[in-house]
C-alpha positions, 0 to 999 in steps of 0.5 A: 207841715203845720198847715198840713197836720192842722187840717189831719186835726179836722178829719172827721174819720180816719181815711180823711184822716189818712187822705190828708197825710199823702195829700199829692200837693205836701212838701214834706212829711211827718210820720203821723200816728192815727189811732180811730175810737173806732177801731182802727190805726193807721201809720203813715211813714212820710217824705214829701214824695213818698209814702208807705202806710202802715198797720198793727202787727199781727198781734196788734201793736205799732210803734215807732220812733224818729226814722224810717222803718218801710224799707220802700221809705229807707233811702230817704233815711239822710243819718243812718247812725241816728236811724241805729240809735233809733232802731234801738229805742223802737225796739225796747217800744216793741219789747214793751208792749209785746211783753209776753215772747211774740203773742202780743198783749190781751187786747185793751189790757196795756192802759194809760199808766203804762204807757206812761211808764214806756214811755219814761223807760230807760232800760236801753242807751240811748232809752225811750226818755231821751235826754240830753247828757254826754255824748248824746244831745238827743232828749225828749222835748214834749210826750203825749198819750191821747186815748181816743175811745175815751176822748182824753189827752195827757201830756207835758214837757220833757221827757216822761220820766219827770212826771210833769204834765200840763 
């Protein structure tokens, strides 16, 4: 998988990156969200043998957490309990992105600071910002914000709420 990701980073176009993620000789797959400075965004929800490509909603937003969302891909879900918890996080992410009762944000109105606050959100259980505590053993290992238009990336280890940037 790491070789696939490295190859995807060399792509010059969104179409090339998507083709690399969908290589038929892959042994497994990640969920990968690609965004290009031309404004297009694509989400690849994949397994070793199948994949579904999705794009932003009619409101122009896209979020994904750590479970299969597409109907066609749900049969590959290995842990339905984990998927239910992940769905809580996805619902919260979509709620934060939407922010207006279903109409979506004004294009360009969500900036890096707001996105960083979304990654540090603790409003639900489990929360978007994950901490290994109590019955929950999963924690956020790292966070990343990429501005593909400006060509800037910020990232850090651990939960975003700690505010630690690498």
